[in-house]
C-alpha positions as a printed NumPy array, in Angstrom:
array([[-17.064,  -5.073,  78.371],
       [-17.891,  -4.619,  75.126],
       [-15.854,  -1.39 ,  74.375],
       [-12.919,  -3.126,  76.073],
       [-13.001,  -6.054,  73.728],
       [-13.386,  -3.5  ,  70.734],
       [-10.397,  -1.717,  72.15 ],
       [ -8.431,  -4.907,  72.145],
       [ -9.48 ,  -5.929,  68.34 ],
       [ -8.625,  -2.01 ,  67.12 ],
       [ -4.973,  -2.541,  69.123],
       [ -4.325,  -5.899,  67.374],
       [ -5.316,  -4.62 ,  64.353],
       [ -2.703,  -1.612,  64.851],
       [  0.171,  -4.168,  66.14 ],
       [ -0.651,  -6.287,  62.67 ],
       [ -0.467,  -3.481,  60.277],
       [  2.528,  -1.937,  62.321],
       [  4.117,  -6.047,  61.251],
       [  3.291,  -5.402,  57.757],
       [  4.38 ,  -2.095,  57.409],
       [  7.449,  -2.159,  59.936],
       [  8.933,   1.068,  57.866],
       [  6.128,   3.2  ,  58.092],
       [  3.931,   5.436,  60.367],
       [  0.413,   3.652,  60.765],
       [ -3.046,   5.554,  61.915],
       [ -5.862,   3.492,  62.705],
       [ -8.868,   5.643,  63.22 ],
       [-12.208,   3.246,  64.211],
       [-15.226,   4.375,  62.087],
       [-18.093,   7.156,  63.367],
       [-20.077,   6.587,  60.054],
       [-23.686,   5.267,  60.529],
       [-25.344,   3.169,  58.293],
       [-22.217,   0.376,  56.852],
       [-19.143,   1.856,  56.925],
       [-15.576,   0.087,  56.821],
       [-14.836,  -0.809,  60.638],
       [-11.953,   1.245,  60.681],
       [-10.335,   3.799,  58.446],
       [ -6.202,   3.414,  57.836],
       [ -3.707,   5.703,  56.723],
       [ -0.118,   4.358,  55.963],
       [  2.131,   6.669,  55.942],
       [  5.252,   5.297,  53.475],
       [  8.133,   7.225,  51.78 ],
       [  6.39 ,   6.766,  48.377],
       [  2.944,   8.297,  49.593],
       [ -0.005,   7.79 ,  51.918],
       [ -2.402,   4.647,  51.227],
       [ -5.49 ,   4.925,  52.915],
       [ -7.096,   1.264,  53.769],
       [-10.626,   0.717,  54.489],
       [-10.821,  -1.854,  57.185],
       [-13.689,  -4.763,  57.291],
       [-13.377,  -7.024,  60.488],
       [-14.382, -10.368,  60.133],
       [-15.128, -12.915,  63.297],
       [-16.997, -15.691,  61.572],
       [-15.872, -18.526,  61.017],
       [-17.905, -20.039,  57.871],
       [-16.777, -19.372,  54.263],
       [-20.183, -17.978,  53.847],
       [-19.574, -15.287,  56.429],
       [-16.19 , -14.651,  54.849],
       [-17.97 , -14.   ,  51.268],
       [-20.526, -11.774,  53.295],
       [-17.504,  -9.795,  54.148],
       [-16.041,  -9.538,  50.773],
       [-19.55 ,  -8.077,  49.517],
       [-19.927,  -5.439,  52.267],
       [-16.4  ,  -4.348,  51.822],
       [-17.207,  -3.984,  48.192],
       [-20.343,  -1.714,  49.42 ],
       [-18.066,   0.261,  51.232],
       [-15.124,   0.731,  48.634],
       [-17.814,   2.058,  46.603],
       [-19.312,   4.671,  48.725],
       [-15.295,   5.784,  49.277],
       [-12.843,   4.918,  46.215],
       [ -9.996,   6.73 ,  48.109],
       [ -9.451,   3.78 ,  50.033],
       [ -8.682,   0.05 ,  49.462],
       [-11.167,  -2.218,  51.035],
       [ -9.476,  -4.926,  53.331],
       [-10.338,  -7.831,  55.266],
       [ -9.159,  -8.006,  58.696],
       [ -9.487, -11.11 ,  61.048],
       [ -7.672, -12.857,  63.844],
       [ -7.25 , -15.665,  61.515],
       [ -7.891, -16.81 ,  58.438],
       [ -7.125, -20.227,  57.079],
       [ -5.255, -21.219,  54.037],
       [ -8.303, -21.988,  52.922],
       [ -9.853, -18.559,  53.387],
       [ -6.757, -16.569,  52.379],
       [ -7.191, -18.365,  48.862],
       [-10.822, -17.638,  48.467],
       [-10.086, -13.752,  48.987],
       [ -7.176, -13.958,  46.96 ],
       [ -9.383, -15.546,  44.17 ],
       [-12.031, -12.58 ,  44.802],
       [ -9.415, -10.388,  44.553],
       [ -9.752,  -8.832,  47.837],
       [ -6.81 ,  -7.527,  50.381],
       [ -6.602,  -9.449,  53.877],
       [ -4.624,  -9.509,  56.691],
       [ -4.821, -11.49 ,  59.929],
       [ -3.613, -11.182,  63.785],
       [ -1.4  , -14.038,  62.816],
       [  0.732, -12.358,  60.037],
       [ -0.503, -13.513,  56.903],
       [ -1.389, -10.688,  54.551],
       [ -2.115, -10.139,  51.152],
       [ -2.153,  -6.693,  49.828],
       [ -2.281,  -5.384,  45.831],
       [ -1.557,  -1.767,  45.02 ],
       [ -0.072,   1.065,  42.976],
       [  3.491,   0.634,  44.516],
       [  2.473,  -1.956,  46.966],
       [  2.95 ,  -5.931,  47.068],
       [  2.378,  -7.993,  50.282],
       [  1.977, -11.983,  50.117],
       [  2.748, -13.204,  53.285],
       [  1.585, -16.702,  54.004],
       [  2.081, -19.681,  56.226],
       [  1.617, -18.11 ,  59.525],
       [ -0.023, -20.773,  61.964],
       [ -3.499, -20.095,  63.976],
       [ -2.091, -18.63 ,  67.079],
       [ -4.933, -19.453,  69.41 ],
       [ -6.81 , -22.733,  68.863],
       [-10.744, -22.195,  67.821],
       [-12.441, -21.639,  70.911],
       [-15.41 , -24.448,  71.396],
       [-18.48 , -24.13 ,  72.437],
       [-20.586, -23.79 ,  69.097],
       [-23.17 , -26.537,  68.069],
       [-21.229, -29.036,  65.981],
       [-23.217, -28.324,  62.317],
       [-22.014, -31.649,  61.101],
       [-22.699, -33.918,  63.677],
       [-24.668, -37.107,  62.937],
       [-27.903, -35.491,  64.574],
       [-27.295, -32.169,  63.121],
       [-26.863, -32.992,  59.8  ],
       [-30.398, -34.235,  59.557],
       [-31.147, -30.887,  58.809],
       [-28.882, -29.944,  56.615],
       [-29.346, -32.987,  54.387],
       [-33.601, -31.852,  54.506],
       [-32.508, -28.192,  53.604],
       [-30.116, -29.305,  50.899],
       [-33.089, -30.811,  48.561],
       [-35.837, -28.691,  50.179],
       [-37.78 , -26.781,  46.838],
       [-39.044, -24.046,  49.07 ],
       [-38.989, -22.491,  52.65 ],
       [-39.096, -24.57 ,  55.432],
       [-40.836, -23.801,  58.717],
       [-39.132, -25.685,  62.166],
       [-41.697, -27.723,  62.387],
       [-41.643, -28.974,  58.865],
       [-38.538, -29.884,  58.968],
       [-38.518, -32.076,  61.872],
       [-41.574, -33.646,  60.834],
       [-40.043, -34.008,  57.277],
       [-36.89 , -36.125,  59.134],
       [-39.25 , -38.423,  60.954],
       [-41.79 , -38.914,  58.154],
       [-38.279, -40.436,  55.913],
       [-36.662, -42.319,  58.251],
       [-39.231, -44.109,  61.717],
       [-36.04 , -44.347,  63.543],
       [-35.262, -40.746,  63.812],
       [-36.91 , -38.035,  65.882],
       [-36.063, -34.42 ,  65.961],
       [-37.976, -32.177,  67.955],
       [-38.904, -28.822,  66.552],
       [-36.993, -27.303,  70.02 ],
       [-33.749, -29.254,  68.556],
       [-34.184, -27.939,  64.888],
       [-34.499, -24.042,  65.989],
       [-31.518, -24.633,  68.072],
       [-29.429, -25.955,  65.007],
       [-30.85 , -23.479,  62.505],
       [-29.87 , -20.623,  65.175],
       [-26.423, -21.829,  64.485],
       [-26.516, -21.827,  60.541],
       [-27.965, -18.547,  60.815],
       [-25.676, -16.917,  63.054],
       [-22.775, -18.563,  60.761],
       [-24.358, -16.831,  57.555],
       [-25.615, -20.552,  56.086],
       [-29.403, -19.789,  56.299],
       [-32.149, -17.154,  55.705],
       [-35.557, -16.326,  56.785],
       [-38.007, -15.849,  53.941],
       [-41.546, -16.572,  53.491],
       [-41.96 , -17.404,  57.035],
       [-39.328, -19.999,  56.17 ],
       [-35.853, -21.269,  56.474],
       [-33.987, -21.386,  53.368],
       [-30.196, -22.55 ,  52.511],
       [-27.713, -19.915,  51.406],
       [-24.225, -20.307,  50.322],
       [-25.186, -23.851,  50.192],
       [-21.476, -24.222,  47.802],
       [-19.643, -22.708,  50.678],
       [-21.299, -25.148,  53.215],
       [-20.716, -28.281,  51.338],
       [-17.058, -27.103,  51.13 ],
       [-16.803, -26.719,  55.145],
       [-18.899, -30.299,  55.848],
       [-16.036, -31.928,  53.396],
       [-13.635, -30.428,  55.569],
       [-14.935, -31.047,  58.769],
       [-16.052, -34.329,  57.626],
       [-12.152, -35.063,  57.048],
       [-11.318, -34.723,  60.489],
       [-13.888, -37.312,  61.827],
       [-12.597, -40.171,  63.419],
       [-13.061, -43.08 ,  60.777],
       [-14.979, -46.026,  61.815],
       [-13.389, -49.913,  61.904],
       [-13.746, -51.757,  58.847],
       [-14.116, -55.325,  58.54 ],
       [-12.836, -56.829,  54.791],
       [-13.958, -59.535,  53.07 ],
       [-12.981, -61.825,  49.91 ],
       [-15.864, -63.256,  47.67 ],
       [-14.629, -65.209,  45.177],
       [-16.307, -63.171,  41.947],
       [-14.644, -61.775,  38.162],
       [-14.821, -58.28 ,  39.473],
       [-16.325, -55.949,  42.425],
       [-18.163, -54.387,  39.531],
       [-19.996, -58.166,  39.316],
       [-19.772, -58.822,  43.222],
       [-22.405, -55.646,  43.837],
       [-25.797, -57.095,  42.724],
       [-24.509, -60.551,  44.919],
       [-23.888, -58.308,  47.844],
       [-27.139, -56.555,  47.382],
       [-29.538, -59.463,  46.64 ],
       [-27.996, -61.869,  49.768],
       [-27.863, -58.896,  52.18 ],
       [-31.952, -58.173,  51.297],
       [-32.678, -62.18 ,  51.251],
       [-31.222, -61.986,  54.623],
       [-32.834, -58.695,  56.151],
       [-29.381, -57.214,  56.611],
       [-29.667, -53.04 ,  56.32 ],
       [-27.129, -52.025,  54.29 ],
       [-26.26 , -49.32 ,  51.72 ],
       [-23.713, -49.299,  49.148],
       [-21.043, -46.447,  49.125],
       [-17.697, -45.476,  47.651],
       [-17.061, -46.322,  44.138],
       [-19.38 , -49.047,  44.2  ],
       [-22.371, -46.806,  45.052],
       [-21.22 , -44.639,  42.693],
       [-21.065, -46.793,  39.924],
       [-25.04 , -48.371,  40.737],
       [-25.899, -44.968,  39.772],
       [-23.432, -42.986,  37.906],
       [-20.807, -44.676,  36.649],
       [-17.285, -42.947,  36.187],
       [-14.689, -45.311,  37.201],
       [-13.579, -48.607,  37.439],
       [-12.841, -50.035,  41.25 ],
       [-11.974, -53.245,  42.865],
       [-13.496, -52.885,  45.998],
       [-17.423, -53.059,  46.96 ],
       [-18.1  , -50.522,  49.855],
       [-20.931, -51.143,  52.137],
       [-22.471, -49.531,  54.729],
       [-24.288, -51.86 ,  57.824],
       [-26.229, -50.673,  60.942],
       [-24.723, -53.601,  62.981],
       [-21.324, -56.002,  61.77 ],
       [-22.587, -58.516,  64.247],
       [-26.259, -58.746,  61.637],
       [-24.1  , -59.604,  58.352],
       [-23.021, -63.04 ,  59.775],
       [-25.887, -65.458,  57.286],
       [-25.63 , -62.688,  54.519],
       [-22.13 , -63.336,  54.197],
       [-22.109, -67.024,  54.851],
       [-24.507, -67.371,  51.647],
       [-21.965, -65.547,  49.728],
       [-18.76 , -67.547,  50.579],
       [-17.351, -64.769,  51.931],
       [-14.326, -64.995,  53.885],
       [-12.556, -62.366,  56.49 ],
       [ -9.314, -61.368,  55.205],
       [ -6.414, -58.64 ,  56.566],
       [ -5.518, -57.414,  53.184],
       [ -6.587, -58.194,  49.305],
       [-10.421, -57.7  ,  50.302],
       [-12.842, -57.122,  47.696],
       [-15.655, -56.11 ,  50.283],
       [-15.393, -53.629,  52.659],
       [-18.052, -53.435,  55.658],
       [-18.479, -50.466,  57.908],
       [-20.73 , -49.384,  60.49 ],
       [-20.523, -45.161,  59.312],
       [-19.732, -42.594,  61.214],
       [-22.788, -41.414,  60.736],
       [-24.677, -43.591,  62.212],
       [-28.058, -42.409,  61.29 ],
       [-27.833, -39.835,  58.954],
       [-25.741, -42.05 ,  56.58 ],
       [-28.84 , -44.097,  55.769],
       [-30.835, -41.096,  55.628],
       [-32.226, -40.482,  51.83 ],
       [-31.099, -43.867,  50.511],
       [-31.784, -43.897,  47.204],
       [-32.616, -46.9  ,  44.722],
       [-30.346, -48.276,  41.997],
       [-31.862, -49.103,  38.174],
       [-31.156, -52.741,  39.381],
       [-32.952, -51.689,  43.082],
       [-29.97 , -51.81 ,  44.838],
       [-29.645, -49.804,  48.09 ],
       [-27.116, -46.73 ,  47.586],
       [-26.549, -44.084,  50.07 ],
       [-27.556, -40.495,  48.878],
       [-25.431, -38.351,  46.516],
       [-24.677, -36.27 ,  49.004],
       [-22.975, -38.679,  51.49 ],
       [-21.336, -40.586,  48.194],
       [-19.403, -37.127,  47.506],
       [-18.389, -36.691,  51.321],
       [-17.828, -40.806,  51.246],
       [-15.592, -40.289,  47.71 ],
       [-13.759, -36.795,  48.104],
       [-10.641, -38.148,  50.212],
       [-11.104, -41.84 ,  49.1  ],
       [ -7.459, -43.05 ,  48.718],
       [ -7.757, -44.412,  44.84 ],
       [ -9.607, -41.793,  42.212],
       [-11.94 , -40.51 ,  44.959],
       [-11.798, -36.748,  44.173],
       [-12.116, -37.56 ,  40.47 ],
       [-15.398, -39.804,  40.785],
       [-16.739, -36.991,  43.408],
       [-16.584, -33.975,  40.781],
       [-17.824, -36.013,  38.3  ],
       [-20.802, -36.872,  40.526],
       [-20.814, -33.139,  41.644],
       [-21.373, -31.803,  37.728],
       [-23.512, -34.55 ,  36.778],
       [-26.006, -35.032,  39.868],
       [-25.346, -31.954,  42.712],
       [-24.223, -29.049,  41.068],
       [-27.906, -28.156,  39.982],
       [-28.867, -28.489,  43.516],
       [-26.328, -27.273,  45.816],
       [-25.737, -23.954,  43.318],
       [-29.418, -22.853,  42.429],
       [-29.903, -19.15 ,  42.203],
       [-31.995, -18.719,  45.02 ],
       [-29.066, -19.854,  47.366],
       [-26.374, -17.223,  46.8  ]])
């Protein structure tokens, strides 16, 4: 079965190469070398001369695995400078293609996308769609529950064991219980995608910047929860935030500011007209809203109350602003702001530079 699958893969590779070089003879030879070497050696017989390619097969779906494949291709190229290193994959998304272009790494996929620059060769094919939807079956690393493992590893200052991760999550929020068995399964999936490694008998996050990009993309596709909009008489949404926080605290309403309102409380960057607040239960906010004189509106509101998609982890690692108001974590702010309709991308990038970059891009996470 394995051999047949490998044969199919090399056959697909050859078909893709013949599609890219329709007027040339193409020879594909699986590598027989031990140690690290290209998975296949290819010779393309062009009218202008032969071109040798060293093919690195990429089977992963994460940015971390793609970066690792680039490094492997470079290592192989350093051992054989007579061939051009090329990443080959069943399908490479537009974002993955762009990453490879930035890395100046040639690629082809079996859908028809390709980029190859060499003396006498200039190939840039893009826009070919994925011929087959991604197979499901992998654990969702960006689900509410699994993201708690990611959030814990992101802020960890040293390698953590599986039981230590489970204990750390529960100690921060008594509502949440992760078993070591569940954490172990999530870690296994992360390891398979190249996002963690084992060091000093513990787990450390790696390629955190790429993980955050994958997370942002996955979060974008989640079903947006229903939002209740209200209007509260106030000079500005900025001045309204402390009033909301005080009223919700007095009523015992569990909440956390997010969006521009949350960001302004921890690192103000842009003006805003609407205060976004996460609550655990929309039915529990009535007393606090009554004390504020809030009026439910369909449009034109200055307060949005939402039960978050991440019902548990959105409240995890909540922080207190200088005024003592509850705000979601910097990570959650980044996720919520990245695709926010009005100046959200600007605010998220400002937040990243000021509060997340040092954490995400630590030297030990490459």
